[in-house]
C-alpha positions in Angstrom: -13.6 -2.0 -17.4 -11.8 -4.7 -15.4 -10.5 -4.3 -11.9 -7.9 -6.3 -10.1 -7.6 -6.7 -6.3 -4.0 -7.0 -5.3 -3.3 -7.7 -1.6 0.5 -7.6 -2.0 1.1 -4.0 -3.0 4.0 -3.8 -0.6 6.1 -5.9 -3.1 5.1 -3.9 -6.1 6.8 -0.4 -6.4 4.2 1.1 -8.7 1.2 -0.1 -6.8 2.7 0.7 -3.4 3.7 4.3 -4.5 0.2 4.8 -6.0 -1.4 3.7 -2.7 0.9 6.1 -0.8 0.0 8.9 -3.1 -3.7 8.2 -2.7 -3.3 8.2 1.1 -1.5 11.5 1.0 -4.2 13.1 -1.2 -7.1 11.6 0.7 -6.0 11.7 4.3 -2.8 13.9 4.3 -1.1 10.7 5.6 2.1 9.2 4.2 3.4 5.7 4.6 6.8 6.5 3.0 8.9 6.6 6.1 7.0 3.7 7.6 7.9 1.6 4.6 11.4 2.9 4.4 12.0 1.9 8.0 10.8 -1.6 7.4 7.5 -1.5 9.2 5.4 -2.4 6.2 6.3 -6.1 5.6 2.9 -7.8 5.3 -0.3 -7.2 3.3 -2.4 -4.4 4.7 -5.7 -6.4 4.3 -6.3 -9.3 6.7 -7.2 -12.5 4.9 -9.7 -15.0 6.3 -7.5 -18.0 5.3 
């Protein structure tokens, strides 16, 4: 099995929606309105470079 780390899920509708669904199922927390209002514009993971 191969895994891929994607730090730019904000730009990928499928990955972003999958992340949002996971957050809802895991934490009962949704980022849908946050994204819709334009607050999610950068990667969520800080990078050391």
